[in-house]
C-alpha positions as a Markdown table, in Angstrom:
| # | Residue | x | y | z |
|---|---|---|---|---|
| 1 | Unk | -20.0 | 30.0 | -33.2 |
| 2 | Unk | -19.8 | 31.8 | -29.7 |
| 3 | Unk | -21.4 | 29.1 | -28.1 |
| 4 | Unk | -18.8 | 26.4 | -29.5 |
| 5 | Unk | -15.7 | 28.8 | -28.6 |
| 6 | Unk | -17.3 | 28.9 | -25.0 |
| 7 | Unk | -18.0 | 25.1 | -24.9 |
| 8 | Unk | -14.5 | 24.5 | -26.1 |
| 9 | Unk | -12.8 | 27.1 | -23.6 |
| 10 | Unk | -14.6 | 25.5 | -20.8 |
| 11 | Unk | -13.3 | 22.2 | -21.6 |
| 12 | Unk | -9.7 | 23.2 | -22.2 |
| 13 | Unk | -10.1 | 25.0 | -18.6 |
| 14 | Unk | -11.5 | 22.3 | -16.6 |
| 15 | Unk | -8.6 | 20.1 | -18.3 |
| 16 | Unk | -6.1 | 22.3 | -17.0 |
| 17 | Unk | -7.2 | 22.6 | -13.8 |
| 18 | Unk | -7.5 | 19.1 | -13.2 |
| 19 | Unk | -3.8 | 18.5 | -14.2 |
| 20 | Unk | -2.7 | 21.1 | -12.2 |
| 21 | Unk | -4.5 | 19.5 | -9.0 |
| 22 | Unk | -2.8 | 16.2 | -10.0 |
| 23 | Unk | 0.5 | 17.3 | -9.8 |
| 24 | Unk | 2.5 | 16.3 | -6.3 |
| 25 | Unk | 2.8 | 19.3 | -4.0 |
| 26 | Unk | 5.8 | 17.5 | -2.0 |
| 27 | Unk | 7.9 | 14.6 | -2.1 |
| 28 | Unk | 6.5 | 11.5 | -0.9 |
| 29 | Unk | 7.3 | 10.0 | 2.6 |
| 30 | Unk | 7.4 | 6.3 | 1.3 |
| 31 | Unk | 8.1 | 4.5 | -1.9 |
| 32 | Unk | 4.6 | 3.0 | -1.4 |
| 33 | Unk | 2.6 | 6.2 | -1.5 |
| 34 | Unk | 4.9 | 7.3 | -4.4 |
| 35 | Unk | 3.6 | 4.4 | -6.2 |
| 36 | Unk | 0.2 | 4.8 | -5.6 |
| 37 | Unk | 0.4 | 8.5 | -6.3 |
| 38 | Unk | 2.2 | 8.1 | -9.7 |
| 39 | Unk | -0.3 | 5.3 | -11.0 |
| 40 | Unk | -3.2 | 7.6 | -9.9 |
| 41 | Unk | -1.6 | 10.5 | -11.7 |
| 42 | Unk | -1.1 | 8.5 | -15.1 |
| 43 | Unk | -4.6 | 7.1 | -14.6 |
| 44 | Unk | -5.5 | 11.1 | -14.6 |
| 45 | Unk | -4.1 | 11.7 | -17.3 |
| 46 | Unk | -6.2 | 9.2 | -19.3 |
| 47 | Unk | -9.2 | 9.9 | -17.5 |
| 48 | Unk | -9.2 | 13.8 | -17.8 |
| 49 | Unk | -9.2 | 13.7 | -22.0 |
| 50 | Unk | -11.9 | 11.3 | -22.1 |
| 51 | Unk | -14.1 | 13.0 | -19.5 |
| 52 | Unk | -13.4 | 16.2 | -21.4 |
| 53 | Unk | -14.1 | 15.0 | -25.0 |
| 54 | Unk | -17.4 | 13.1 | -23.8 |
| 55 | Unk | -18.8 | 16.4 | -22.1 |
| 56 | Unk | -17.8 | 18.4 | -25.0 |
| 57 | Unk | -19.8 | 16.2 | -27.3 |
| 58 | Unk | -22.8 | 16.2 | -24.8 |
| 59 | Unk | -22.7 | 19.7 | -24.7 |
| 60 | Unk | -22.4 | 20.2 | -28.6 |
| 61 | Unk | -25.0 | 17.9 | -29.3 |
| 62 | Unk | -27.8 | 19.2 | -26.7 |
| 63 | Unk | -26.9 | 22.6 | -28.2 |
| 64 | Unk | -27.1 | 21.8 | -31.8 |
| 65 | Unk | -30.4 | 20.0 | -31.5 |
| 66 | Unk | -32.2 | 21.4 | -28.8 |
| 67 | Unk | -34.3 | 23.0 | -31.4 |
| 68 | Unk | -34.9 | 19.8 | -33.3 |
| 69 | Unk | -38.7 | 18.7 | -33.2 |
| 70 | Unk | -38.5 | 15.9 | -35.5 |
| 71 | Unk | -35.3 | 13.8 | -34.1 |
| 72 | Unk | -34.2 | 10.8 | -36.3 |
| 73 | Unk | -32.6 | 7.7 | -35.3 |
| 74 | Unk | -28.5 | 7.6 | -35.6 |
| 75 | Unk | -27.7 | 5.5 | -38.5 |
| 76 | Unk | -25.2 | 2.6 | -38.6 |
| 77 | Unk | -21.8 | 3.6 | -38.9 |
| 78 | Unk | -19.5 | 0.6 | -38.7 |
| 79 | Unk | -16.0 | 2.7 | -39.0 |
| 80 | Unk | -17.3 | 4.7 | -35.9 |
| 81 | Unk | -18.3 | 1.6 | -33.9 |
| 82 | Unk | -14.7 | -0.2 | -34.6 |
| 83 | Unk | -13.0 | 3.1 | -33.8 |
| 84 | Unk | -14.5 | 3.4 | -30.1 |
| 85 | Unk | -14.1 | -0.1 | -29.6 |
| 86 | Unk | -10.2 | -0.4 | -30.6 |
| 87 | Unk | -10.0 | 2.9 | -28.8 |
| 88 | Unk | -11.4 | 1.4 | -25.7 |
| 89 | Unk | -9.4 | -1.7 | -26.0 |
| 90 | Unk | -6.1 | 0.5 | -26.1 |
| 91 | Unk | -7.1 | 2.2 | -23.1 |
| 92 | Unk | -8.0 | -0.8 | -21.0 |
| 93 | Unk | -4.6 | -2.2 | -21.9 |
| 94 | Unk | -2.8 | 0.7 | -20.7 |
| 95 | Unk | -4.5 | 0.8 | -17.6 |
| 96 | Unk | -3.9 | -2.8 | -17.0 |
| 97 | Unk | -0.4 | -2.8 | -17.8 |
| 98 | Unk | 0.1 | 0.2 | -15.7 |
| 99 | Unk | -1.6 | -1.1 | -12.7 |
| 100 | Unk | 0.0 | -4.3 | -12.9 |
| 101 | Unk | 3.2 | -2.5 | -12.7 |
| 102 | Unk | 2.3 | -1.4 | -9.3 |
| 103 | Unk | 0.2 | -4.4 | -8.2 |
| 104 | Unk | 3.2 | -6.5 | -8.7 |
| 105 | Unk | 5.6 | -4.6 | -6.7 |
| 106 | Unk | 6.6 | -6.2 | -3.4 |
| 107 | Unk | 6.1 | -2.6 | -1.6 |
| 108 | Unk | 2.1 | -3.0 | -3.0 |
| 109 | Unk | 1.0 | -6.3 | -3.7 |
| 110 | Unk | 3.5 | -8.0 | -1.4 |
| 111 | Unk | 3.7 | -12.1 | -0.7 |
| 112 | Unk | 0.2 | -13.2 | 0.3 |
| 113 | Unk | -1.0 | -16.3 | 2.3 |
| 114 | Unk | 2.8 | -17.7 | 2.5 |
| 115 | Unk | 2.7 | -21.1 | 4.5 |
| 116 | Unk | 5.6 | -23.7 | 3.9 |
| 117 | Unk | 4.1 | -27.2 | 4.5 |
| 118 | Unk | 7.6 | -28.9 | 3.5 |
| 119 | Unk | 9.9 | -29.3 | 6.6 |
| 120 | Unk | 13.1 | -29.0 | 4.7 |
| 121 | Unk | 11.7 | -25.9 | 2.5 |
| 122 | Unk | 10.5 | -24.4 | 6.1 |
| 123 | Unk | 14.1 | -24.7 | 7.4 |
| 124 | Unk | 15.8 | -23.2 | 4.7 |
| 125 | Unk | 13.2 | -20.5 | 4.7 |
| 126 | Unk | 13.8 | -20.1 | 8.4 |
| 127 | Unk | 17.8 | -19.6 | 8.0 |
| 128 | Unk | 16.8 | -16.5 | 6.0 |
| 129 | Unk | 13.5 | -15.0 | 7.8 |
| 130 | Unk | 14.6 | -16.2 | 11.3 |
| 131 | Unk | 10.8 | -17.1 | 11.6 |
| 132 | Unk | 11.3 | -20.7 | 12.3 |
| 133 | Unk | 8.7 | -23.2 | 10.5 |
| 134 | Unk | 6.5 | -20.2 | 10.2 |
| 135 | Unk | 6.5 | -19.7 | 6.0 |
| 136 | Unk | 7.3 | -16.0 | 6.3 |
| 137 | Unk | 8.9 | -15.5 | 2.6 |
| 138 | Unk | 11.3 | -13.1 | 2.4 |
| 139 | Unk | 11.4 | -10.9 | -1.0 |
| 140 | Unk | 14.6 | -11.2 | -3.2 |
| 141 | Unk | 17.0 | -8.2 | -2.1 |
| 142 | Unk | 17.0 | -6.9 | -5.3 |
| 143 | Unk | 13.2 | -6.3 | -5.1 |
| 144 | Unk | 13.2 | -4.4 | -1.9 |
| 145 | Unk | 13.2 | -0.7 | -1.7 |
| 146 | Unk | 15.7 | 1.5 | 0.3 |
| 147 | Unk | 19.4 | 0.9 | 1.0 |
| 148 | Unk | 21.2 | -1.3 | 3.4 |
| 149 | Unk | 20.3 | -4.5 | 5.2 |
| 150 | Unk | 16.7 | -4.8 | 5.4 |
| 151 | Unk | 14.5 | -4.7 | 9.1 |
| 152 | Unk | 12.4 | -7.5 | 9.3 |
| 153 | Unk | 9.0 | -6.9 | 11.6 |
| 154 | Unk | 6.6 | -9.7 | 12.6 |
| 155 | Unk | 3.0 | -7.6 | 12.9 |
| 156 | Unk | 1.0 | -9.6 | 15.2 |
| 157 | Unk | -2.6 | -8.7 | 15.4 |
| 158 | Unk | -4.8 | -9.7 | 18.3 |
| 159 | Unk | -8.2 | -8.1 | 19.3 |
| 160 | Unk | -7.5 | -5.3 | 20.2 |
| 161 | Unk | -4.1 | -4.5 | 19.9 |
| 162 | Unk | -0.8 | -4.6 | 17.8 |
| 163 | Unk | 2.5 | -6.4 | 18.6 |
| 164 | Unk | 5.9 | -5.8 | 16.6 |
| 165 | Unk | 8.5 | -8.4 | 16.9 |
| 166 | Unk | 12.0 | -8.1 | 15.9 |
| 167 | Unk | 14.4 | -10.8 | 15.4 |
| 168 | Unk | 18.3 | -8.8 | 16.0 |
| 169 | Unk | 21.7 | -9.9 | 16.6 |
| 170 | Unk | 21.1 | -9.4 | 20.0 |
| 171 | Unk | 18.0 | -11.4 | 20.4 |
| 172 | Unk | 14.4 | -11.0 | 20.2 |
| 173 | Unk | 12.7 | -7.5 | 20.7 |
| 174 | Unk | 8.9 | -7.4 | 21.1 |
| 175 | Unk | 7.0 | -4.2 | 21.5 |
| 176 | Unk | 3.2 | -3.0 | 21.4 |
| 177 | Unk | 1.5 | 0.2 | 20.5 |
| 178 | Unk | 4.6 | 1.6 | 18.3 |
| 179 | Unk | 6.6 | 0.2 | 15.5 |
| 180 | Unk | 10.2 | 1.9 | 15.3 |
| 181 | Unk | 11.4 | 1.5 | 12.1 |
| 182 | Unk | 14.9 | 3.2 | 10.6 |
| 183 | Unk | 14.6 | 5.8 | 7.5 |
| 184 | Unk | 15.8 | 5.1 | 4.1 |
| 185 | Unk | 16.4 | 1.2 | 4.8 |
| 186 | Unk | 14.3 | -1.7 | 3.4 |
| 187 | Unk | 11.7 | -2.7 | 6.2 |
| 188 | Unk | 9.6 | -5.9 | 5.8 |
| 189 | Unk | 6.6 | -6.3 | 7.5 |
| 190 | Unk | 5.5 | -10.0 | 8.2 |
| 191 | Unk | 1.6 | -9.8 | 9.0 |
| 192 | Unk | -0.5 | -12.2 | 10.6 |
| 193 | Unk | -3.1 | -12.5 | 13.2 |
| 194 | Unk | -3.8 | -14.7 | 16.4 |
| 195 | Unk | -7.7 | -14.9 | 16.2 |
| 196 | Unk | -9.2 | -13.7 | 13.2 |
| 197 | Unk | -9.3 | -11.2 | 10.3 |
| 198 | Unk | -7.7 | -7.8 | 10.7 |
| 199 | Unk | -5.8 | -5.4 | 8.7 |
| 200 | Unk | -3.0 | -3.3 | 9.1 |
| 201 | Unk | -3.6 | 0.2 | 7.4 |
| 202 | Unk | -0.9 | 3.1 | 7.3 |
| 203 | Unk | -2.8 | 5.7 | 5.0 |
| 204 | Unk | 0.2 | 8.4 | 4.9 |
| 205 | Unk | 2.8 | 5.5 | 4.0 |
| 206 | Unk | 0.5 | 3.8 | 1.5 |
| 207 | Unk | 0.8 | 0.8 | 3.7 |
| 208 | Unk | -2.2 | -2.1 | 4.1 |
| 209 | Unk | -2.1 | -5.4 | 4.3 |
| 210 | Unk | -4.7 | -8.2 | 5.5 |
| 211 | Unk | -3.8 | -10.0 | 8.8 |
| 212 | Unk | -4.9 | -13.7 | 8.5 |
| 213 | Unk | -4.6 | -16.3 | 11.4 |
| 214 | Unk | -2.0 | -19.1 | 10.7 |
| 215 | Unk | -0.7 | -17.3 | 7.4 |
| 216 | Unk | 1.9 | -14.4 | 6.7 |
| 217 | Unk | 1.2 | -11.4 | 4.1 |
| 218 | Unk | 4.1 | -9.7 | 3.5 |
| 219 | Unk | 4.7 | -6.2 | 2.3 |
| 220 | Unk | 7.9 | -4.0 | 2.4 |
| 221 | Unk | 8.7 | -0.4 | 2.2 |
| 222 | Unk | 11.2 | 2.2 | 2.7 |
| 223 | Unk | 10.5 | 5.5 | 4.8 |
| 224 | Unk | 12.2 | 9.0 | 4.3 |
| 225 | Unk | 12.2 | 11.6 | 6.8 |
| 226 | Unk | 11.0 | 14.8 | 5.9 |
| 227 | Unk | 14.0 | 17.3 | 5.7 |
| 228 | Unk | 15.4 | 18.8 | 8.8 |
| 229 | Unk | 13.5 | 16.1 | 10.9 |
| 230 | Unk | 15.3 | 13.2 | 12.6 |
| 231 | Unk | 12.0 | 11.4 | 13.5 |
| 232 | Unk | 8.3 | 11.2 | 12.4 |
| 233 | Unk | 5.1 | 9.3 | 13.5 |
| 234 | Unk | 2.5 | 8.2 | 11.4 |
| 235 | Unk | -1.1 | 6.8 | 12.5 |
| 236 | Unk | -1.7 | 3.3 | 12.2 |
| 237 | Unk | -5.0 | 1.7 | 12.1 |
| 238 | Unk | -7.2 | -1.7 | 11.7 |
| 239 | Unk | -8.8 | -1.3 | 8.4 |
| 240 | Unk | -11.0 | -4.5 | 8.9 |
| 241 | Unk | -14.0 | -4.8 | 11.4 |
| 242 | Unk | -12.8 | -7.0 | 14.0 |
| 243 | Unk | -15.6 | -6.7 | 16.9 |
| 244 | Unk | -16.4 | -3.9 | 19.4 |
| 245 | Unk | -13.1 | -2.9 | 20.0 |
| 246 | Unk | -12.2 | -2.4 | 16.4 |
| 247 | Unk | -12.3 | 1.5 | 16.5 |
| 248 | Unk | -9.6 | 1.4 | 19.5 |
| 249 | Unk | -7.4 | -0.9 | 17.5 |
| 250 | Unk | -4.8 | 1.7 | 16.8 |
| 251 | Unk | -1.0 | 2.0 | 16.5 |
| 252 | Unk | 1.8 | 4.2 | 15.5 |
| 253 | Unk | 4.7 | 3.8 | 13.1 |
| 254 | Unk | 7.6 | 5.9 | 14.3 |
| 255 | Unk | 10.4 | 6.5 | 11.5 |
| 256 | Unk | 13.6 | 7.4 | 13.2 |
| 257 | Unk | 17.5 | 8.0 | 12.3 |
| 258 | Unk | 19.7 | 5.0 | 11.7 |
| 259 | Unk | 21.4 | 6.1 | 14.9 |
| 260 | Unk | 18.3 | 6.3 | 16.8 |
| 261 | Unk | 17.0 | 3.1 | 15.6 |
| 262 | Unk | 20.5 | 1.3 | 16.6 |
| 263 | Unk | 20.1 | 3.0 | 20.1 |
| 264 | Unk | 16.5 | 1.8 | 20.6 |
| 265 | Unk | 17.3 | -1.6 | 19.7 |
| 266 | Unk | 20.0 | -1.4 | 22.5 |
| 267 | Unk | 17.8 | 0.1 | 25.0 |
| 268 | Unk | 14.9 | -2.5 | 24.3 |
| 269 | Unk | 17.6 | -5.3 | 24.6 |
| 270 | Unk | 19.3 | -4.0 | 27.9 |
| 271 | Unk | 15.4 | -3.6 | 29.3 |
| 272 | Unk | 15.5 | 0.0 | 29.7 |
| 273 | Unk | 12.3 | 0.2 | 27.9 |
| 274 | Unk | 10.9 | -3.0 | 29.9 |
| 275 | Unk | 7.2 | -1.2 | 30.2 |
| 276 | Unk | 7.2 | -1.6 | 26.1 |
| 277 | Unk | 8.0 | -4.9 | 25.9 |
| 278 | Unk | 4.9 | -7.7 | 26.0 |
| 279 | Unk | 5.1 | -11.4 | 26.0 |
| 280 | Unk | 6.0 | -12.9 | 22.3 |
| 281 | Unk | 2.6 | -14.1 | 21.0 |
| 282 | Unk | 4.1 | -16.5 | 18.5 |
| 283 | Unk | 3.1 | -19.1 | 21.0 |
| 284 | Unk | -0.6 | -18.5 | 20.5 |
| 285 | Unk | 0.4 | -18.2 | 16.6 |
| 286 | Unk | 1.9 | -21.5 | 16.4 |
| 287 | Unk | -1.4 | -23.0 | 18.0 |
| 288 | Unk | -3.6 | -21.1 | 15.1 |
| 289 | Unk | -1.1 | -22.3 | 12.3 |
| 290 | Unk | -0.2 | -25.6 | 13.6 |
| 291 | Unk | 3.6 | -24.9 | 13.0 |
| 292 | Unk | 6.5 | -25.3 | 15.6 |
| 293 | Unk | 7.3 | -22.2 | 17.7 |
C-alpha cells in the first residue's frame, strides 16, 4: 500500500510541475507566438495526463508482478480494446481540431504559392495589394490581427540578404537588413525569392514562411511593444539552407510606435536615410515569375 501511495504522489507531483511549467510567464509580443503557445499549452493538457497514466500503470505493473515466476499471457478483453480505441480517436480528433484552428489562421498558415494567371483577376488584385500583376493576395480585413490600416511589406530573399519593399501614398520605399513595422497594426508580409528557396524566420515573434522564386507566400502579424518601451528589435534568420552564405543571411525586425513609423517613412521618402535604400529587386522577380513589372 505504501508503494502505491508513493507512485501516486510521484505521478501527481510530476503533473503539477508540468502544468506550472506550461503557464505563460509574460505577455506574448505577437499574435503569432501567442497562438502557437496557446496550442502547445492545450496539447500539454492532453499529453500530461496520458503520460502520467501510462507511467503509473507501468510502475504499478512492474511492482506487482516483479516476483511472478510464471507469467501468463493476457487474455483477450474486447471491452478494453474498444475503450482505448475510442479514447485514442477522441484524443486525435481534439488534437486535429485544435491544430486546424491555429494552422487555418492567416497569422500562422497564411496564403501559400499565390500566383494569378488571369490578367483581369491580376489587375483587380493589384488594385488591392499594389503589387501589379504579381499575384500577392491580400487576406480579408476581418481575418487580420491588430487594429487600423494594414501595412504591406514585400519581403524579397536573395542570396544572401533580405530586401523589404513598402508601397506608401508617397511612393515606393525599399530597405535592406532591417524591416520596420508599427506596433499593434496589421502587418502583411508577402514573401518571395529572386533565386532559389529561402525561408524568413523570426522565432521570438512566431513568424516563419517559405520564400519561393516566382510565388508569394503571405503571412500576417501584429506586434505589441513591451510596456514602457517605444521600440524593440527581433532577430530574423533564413531558416532554409541556401548555400555557403546561409548562416550570414540575417536581418532585424524593428517594431516602433505609430509616430516613429510615420516619421521613418517620411525620412525614407525624403532621402534622409538613402544609405538604407537599395535598388528594387522586382525586375529580377518579374524575370523569374514571368510577370510584368
